[in-house]
C-alpha positions as CSV (number, residue, x, y, z in Angstrom):
1,M,0.1,0.0,0.0
2,F,1.3,3.5,-0.8
3,E,0.8,6.8,0.8
4,P,-1.2,9.1,1.0
5,F,-4.1,6.6,0.9
6,A,-5.4,4.9,3.9
7,K,-5.2,1.1,4.1
8,L,-7.6,-0.4,1.6
9,N,-10.5,-2.3,3.3
10,Q,-12.6,-4.2,0.9
11,N,-15.5,-4.1,3.4
12,M,-15.7,-0.3,3.1
13,F,-17.1,-0.5,-0.4
14,K,-18.7,-3.0,-2.8
15,V,-16.8,-3.8,-5.9
16,D,-19.8,-5.9,-7.0
17,A,-22.2,-3.1,-6.5
18,E,-25.6,-4.2,-4.9
19,G,-28.6,-2.2,-5.8
20,R,-29.0,1.0,-7.8
21,R,-30.1,4.5,-6.5
22,A,-29.7,8.0,-8.0
23,T,-27.2,10.3,-6.5
24,R,-29.9,12.9,-6.4
25,D,-31.6,10.7,-3.8
26,G,-28.6,11.0,-1.5
27,Y,-28.9,14.8,-1.9
28,G,-32.4,14.8,-0.7
29,E,-31.6,12.6,2.3
30,G,-28.7,14.8,3.2
31,L,-31.0,17.9,3.2
32,L,-33.4,16.2,5.5
33,A,-30.6,15.3,7.9
34,L,-29.3,18.9,7.8
35,G,-32.8,20.4,8.3
36,E,-32.8,18.7,11.7
37,T,-29.3,19.3,12.9
38,N,-28.5,22.7,11.2
39,K,-31.1,25.4,11.6
40,S,-29.2,27.8,9.3
41,V,-29.8,25.5,6.3
42,V,-32.3,26.8,3.9
43,V,-33.3,25.3,0.5
44,L,-34.3,27.0,-2.7
45,T,-35.4,25.5,-6.0
46,A,-36.5,26.6,-9.3
47,D,-39.9,24.8,-9.9
48,L,-38.1,21.4,-9.7
49,S,-38.7,20.2,-6.1
50,E,-39.6,16.7,-7.0
51,S,-36.9,16.3,-9.6
52,T,-34.2,17.7,-7.4
53,R,-35.4,15.6,-4.3
54,T,-36.0,18.8,-2.3
55,E,-39.7,18.1,-1.9
56,A,-39.3,16.1,1.5
57,F,-37.4,19.1,2.9
58,A,-40.1,21.4,1.7
59,K,-42.8,19.4,3.5
60,K,-41.0,19.0,6.7
61,Y,-39.4,22.5,6.9
62,P,-41.7,24.8,4.9
63,E,-40.5,27.9,6.7
64,R,-37.0,27.2,5.4
65,F,-37.9,26.3,1.8
66,F,-38.2,28.9,-1.0
67,E,-39.9,28.1,-4.4
68,C,-38.4,30.6,-6.8
69,G,-40.2,29.5,-9.9
70,V,-38.6,29.2,-13.3
71,A,-36.2,31.9,-12.4
72,E,-32.7,30.4,-11.8
73,Q,-31.0,33.8,-11.9
74,N,-33.2,35.1,-9.2
75,M,-32.7,32.0,-7.2
76,A,-28.9,32.5,-7.2
77,T,-29.0,36.2,-6.2
78,I,-31.6,35.5,-3.4
79,A,-29.3,32.7,-2.2
80,A,-26.2,35.1,-2.3
81,G,-28.0,37.4,0.1
82,L,-28.9,34.6,2.4
83,G,-25.4,33.2,2.3
84,I,-23.8,36.5,3.4
85,S,-26.5,37.0,6.1
86,G,-25.7,33.9,8.2
87,K,-27.7,31.3,6.4
88,T,-26.5,28.2,4.6
89,P,-28.6,28.1,1.4
90,F,-28.7,25.1,-1.1
91,I,-29.9,26.1,-4.5
92,S,-31.3,23.2,-6.6
93,S,-32.1,22.8,-10.3
94,Y,-30.9,21.0,-13.4
95,A,-27.2,21.7,-14.1
96,T,-28.0,23.1,-17.5
97,F,-29.9,25.8,-15.7
98,S,-27.9,26.2,-12.6
99,P,-25.0,26.8,-13.1
100,G,-25.9,27.0,-16.8
101,R,-28.5,29.7,-17.1
102,N,-27.4,31.7,-14.0
103,L,-23.7,31.4,-14.4
104,E,-23.2,35.2,-14.3
105,Q,-25.2,35.5,-11.2
106,I,-23.2,32.7,-9.5
107,R,-20.0,34.4,-10.5
108,T,-20.9,37.9,-9.4
109,T,-23.2,37.5,-6.5
110,I,-22.1,34.2,-5.0
111,A,-18.4,33.5,-6.0
112,Y,-17.2,37.1,-6.1
113,N,-18.6,37.7,-2.6
114,D,-17.4,34.3,-1.4
115,A,-21.1,33.8,-0.2
116,N,-21.8,30.7,1.8
117,V,-24.1,29.1,-0.9
118,K,-24.2,25.4,-2.0
119,I,-25.1,24.9,-5.7
120,A,-26.7,21.6,-6.5
121,G,-26.5,20.8,-10.2
122,H,-28.9,17.9,-11.1
123,H,-29.4,15.7,-14.2
124,A,-25.8,16.2,-15.2
125,G,-24.2,14.2,-17.9
126,V,-25.6,12.2,-20.8
127,S,-27.0,9.7,-18.5
128,V,-30.1,12.1,-18.3
129,G,-31.0,10.1,-21.4
130,P,-34.2,11.0,-23.3
131,D,-34.1,14.6,-22.2
132,G,-31.5,15.2,-24.9
133,A,-28.6,17.7,-25.3
134,T,-30.5,20.7,-24.0
135,H,-30.8,19.1,-20.5
136,Q,-27.5,17.2,-20.5
137,A,-24.9,19.3,-18.7
138,T,-21.5,18.1,-19.9
139,E,-19.6,21.3,-19.3
140,D,-20.6,22.2,-15.7
141,I,-17.4,20.9,-14.0
142,A,-15.3,23.1,-16.3
143,W,-17.5,26.1,-15.7
144,M,-17.4,25.8,-11.9
145,R,-13.8,24.7,-11.6
146,T,-12.6,27.9,-13.1
147,M,-14.7,30.0,-10.7
148,P,-12.6,31.7,-8.0
149,N,-13.6,30.6,-4.4
150,M,-15.6,27.7,-5.7
151,K,-15.2,24.1,-4.5
152,V,-16.4,21.2,-6.8
153,I,-17.6,17.9,-5.5
154,V,-18.9,14.9,-7.8
155,P,-20.2,12.0,-5.7
156,C,-19.9,8.5,-7.1
157,D,-23.1,7.0,-5.7
158,A,-26.1,7.9,-3.6
159,V,-24.4,7.1,-0.3
160,E,-21.5,9.4,-1.1
161,A,-24.0,12.0,-2.3
162,K,-25.6,12.2,1.1
163,K,-22.1,12.5,2.7
164,A,-21.1,15.2,0.2
165,T,-24.3,17.2,1.0
166,L,-23.7,17.0,4.8
167,A,-20.0,18.0,4.3
168,A,-20.8,20.9,2.0
169,A,-22.8,22.6,4.8
170,K,-19.7,22.6,6.9
171,I,-17.5,24.2,4.2
172,K,-17.4,28.0,4.4
173,G,-18.0,29.6,1.0
174,P,-19.5,28.4,-2.3
175,V,-19.6,24.7,-3.1
176,Y,-20.8,23.1,-6.3
177,L,-22.3,19.6,-6.0
178,R,-23.0,17.5,-9.1
179,F,-25.8,14.9,-9.2
180,A,-27.2,12.5,-11.8
181,R,-30.8,11.6,-12.6
182,E,-30.7,7.9,-13.3
183,K,-30.2,5.2,-10.8
184,S,-26.5,3.9,-10.6
185,P,-24.7,1.2,-8.7
186,V,-24.3,1.8,-5.0
187,M,-20.7,0.9,-4.1
188,T,-19.9,2.7,-1.0
189,T,-21.2,2.2,2.6
190,G,-21.5,4.2,5.7
191,K,-17.9,3.1,6.5
192,T,-16.3,4.3,3.3
193,P,-14.1,7.2,4.0
194,F,-15.2,10.5,2.6
195,T,-13.3,13.8,3.2
196,P,-13.7,16.7,0.8
197,G,-10.4,17.3,-1.0
198,K,-9.0,13.8,-0.4
199,A,-9.2,11.1,-3.1
200,E,-9.9,7.5,-2.1
201,L,-8.3,4.3,-3.2
202,F,-11.1,1.9,-4.4
203,W,-9.0,-0.7,-6.2
204,D,-5.4,-1.8,-5.8
205,S,-2.9,-4.3,-7.0
206,K,0.6,-5.4,-6.0
207,K,2.1,-3.8,-9.1
208,P,-0.5,-1.8,-10.9
209,E,0.6,-0.8,-14.5
210,V,-1.9,1.9,-15.0
211,G,-3.8,4.2,-12.5
212,I,-7.4,5.1,-13.2
213,V,-8.7,8.4,-12.0
214,A,-12.4,8.6,-12.0
215,C,-15.3,10.7,-10.6
216,G,-19.1,10.4,-10.5
217,L,-20.9,7.6,-12.1
218,L,-17.9,6.4,-14.0
219,V,-16.2,5.3,-10.8
220,A,-18.5,2.1,-10.9
221,T,-17.6,1.7,-14.5
222,A,-13.9,1.9,-13.7
223,L,-14.3,-0.7,-11.1
224,R,-15.9,-3.1,-13.5
225,A,-13.1,-2.4,-16.0
226,A,-10.6,-3.2,-13.3
227,Q,-12.1,-6.5,-12.6
228,E,-12.1,-7.5,-16.3
229,L,-8.5,-6.2,-16.9
230,K,-7.4,-8.3,-13.9
231,A,-8.9,-11.3,-15.7
232,D,-6.9,-10.2,-18.8
233,G,-3.6,-10.1,-16.8
234,I,-3.5,-6.3,-16.5
235,E,-3.3,-4.9,-13.1
236,V,-4.6,-1.3,-12.2
237,A,-5.3,0.9,-9.3
238,V,-8.5,3.0,-9.2
239,I,-9.0,6.2,-7.2
240,N,-12.3,8.0,-6.6
241,V,-11.6,11.7,-7.0
242,H,-14.9,13.0,-5.8
243,T,-13.4,16.5,-5.2
244,V,-12.4,18.0,-8.4
245,K,-11.5,21.3,-6.8
246,P,-9.4,21.5,-4.7
247,L,-7.7,18.5,-6.4
248,D,-5.8,16.0,-4.2
249,G,-2.3,16.6,-5.7
250,P,-0.5,14.3,-3.3
251,A,-2.8,11.4,-4.2
252,L,-2.3,11.9,-8.0
253,R,1.4,12.2,-7.6
254,A,1.6,9.1,-5.7
255,L,-0.5,7.2,-8.2
256,A,1.5,8.4,-11.1
257,N,4.8,7.5,-9.4
258,R,3.6,4.0,-8.8
259,T,2.0,3.3,-12.1
260,G,3.7,5.5,-14.6
261,A,0.5,6.1,-16.7
262,L,-2.9,7.3,-16.1
263,V,-6.5,7.1,-17.4
264,V,-9.1,9.8,-16.4
265,A,-12.7,8.8,-16.6
266,E,-15.6,11.3,-16.2
267,E,-19.1,11.7,-17.7
268,H,-18.2,15.2,-18.9
269,Q,-16.3,16.9,-21.7
270,V,-12.7,15.8,-21.5
271,A,-11.7,19.5,-21.9
272,G,-11.9,21.5,-18.7
273,G,-13.3,18.8,-16.3
274,L,-11.4,16.4,-14.1
275,G,-9.2,15.4,-17.1
276,G,-8.2,19.0,-17.6
277,A,-7.5,19.5,-14.0
278,V,-5.3,16.3,-13.9
279,A,-3.6,17.4,-17.1
280,E,-2.9,20.9,-15.7
281,F,-1.5,19.3,-12.5
282,F,1.0,17.1,-14.3
283,A,2.0,19.9,-16.8
284,K,3.4,21.5,-13.7
285,E,4.5,18.5,-11.7
286,G,6.1,16.5,-14.5
287,P,4.8,14.7,-17.6
288,V,3.1,11.3,-17.4
289,P,1.1,9.6,-20.2
290,I,-2.6,10.2,-19.8
291,E,-5.6,8.9,-21.6
292,F,-9.0,10.6,-21.3
293,V,-12.4,8.9,-21.2
294,G,-15.4,11.2,-21.6
295,L,-17.1,13.3,-24.3
296,H,-14.8,14.6,-27.0
297,D,-16.0,18.0,-28.1
298,T,-19.6,16.9,-28.8
299,F,-23.1,17.4,-27.5
300,G,-25.3,14.5,-26.4
301,Q,-28.5,13.3,-27.8
302,S,-31.8,11.6,-26.8
303,G,-31.6,8.0,-25.9
304,P,-31.4,5.3,-23.2
305,S,-28.8,6.2,-20.6
306,E,-26.7,3.0,-20.8
307,E,-26.7,3.2,-24.7
308,L,-25.6,6.9,-24.6
309,L,-22.6,6.1,-22.3
310,E,-21.5,3.4,-24.6
311,F,-22.1,5.5,-27.7
312,Y,-20.0,8.3,-26.4
313,G,-17.1,6.1,-25.3
314,M,-17.7,6.0,-21.6
315,G,-18.3,2.2,-21.1
316,V,-16.3,-0.5,-19.5
317,G,-14.7,-1.4,-22.9
318,D,-13.7,2.2,-23.5
319,I,-11.9,2.4,-20.1
320,K,-10.1,-1.0,-20.8
321,S,-9.0,0.2,-24.1
322,A,-7.7,3.5,-22.7
323,V,-5.8,1.6,-20.0
324,K,-4.2,-0.5,-22.8
325,R,-3.2,2.6,-24.7
326,A,-1.8,4.2,-21.6
327,K,0.2,1.1,-20.8
328,R,1.7,1.0,-24.4
329,R,2.7,4.6,-24.1
330,K,4.9,3.9,-21.1
331,S,7.4,2.1,-23.3
């Protein structure tokens, strides 16, 4: 085992994931828990309380819930005022609308003022499926990662999404949380470590030849790829980089030093997202071969979630192919 990762405990997560739940469900559960323990927490939505799983909070704590209607820009500015007035507001909408439609308000009223606002971007990635390109946010990590003062967290499953929501309330200043619509494998448990800013080792080998760096729904895909690669005689290590900003540089450095080649996997444009952050880090730290799994300068389209992930090169086979390319580039 190598530092800076904690000792890998297979009981802390499920490589063979059991059950499927949407990460947005974990967000809703997190808000309910915060409503009981943190009286400063307030929730705002833009006419999407059911889709963003804020409905339960609204019913239990109506005095702390604000329905802003289809007005994401107003929602952001209202939240900014609340955030600099001692409250901990969570704003909730589809990621194409928040931070998409209200990006300028987030920049000027929230990030510029370092307001204590938590931005929940839902229905991110092509896994939204039939809603199509207009509702598939595939650029949002890039938008928010470049925003001064902003932290960016991309949970890998519903359990981690709840932890991320709880953790965001304790972080001073703006935080972007990215959630998916469709149900996905639940890999982690209550015992799985989660600390904002710290990557976690989810798969290891005695002598890994390539390191896989993943976030969001593609962490499960990376684990399935690791299993199949092991059967093919290729050893890898997989880390869950749930916090894209601030990036866990020591973890990336340790992984690269041990493997000599990396694959970055994300349900996002390869430009500007986790892949961009990792590439920027190693441009400064020292070169290492990196392959990128994600969308390559294209919009999504309507279709079943799993088919879209495969069509756009984000399936198990695509990660396996990227690992093999990265391995070849080492020599």
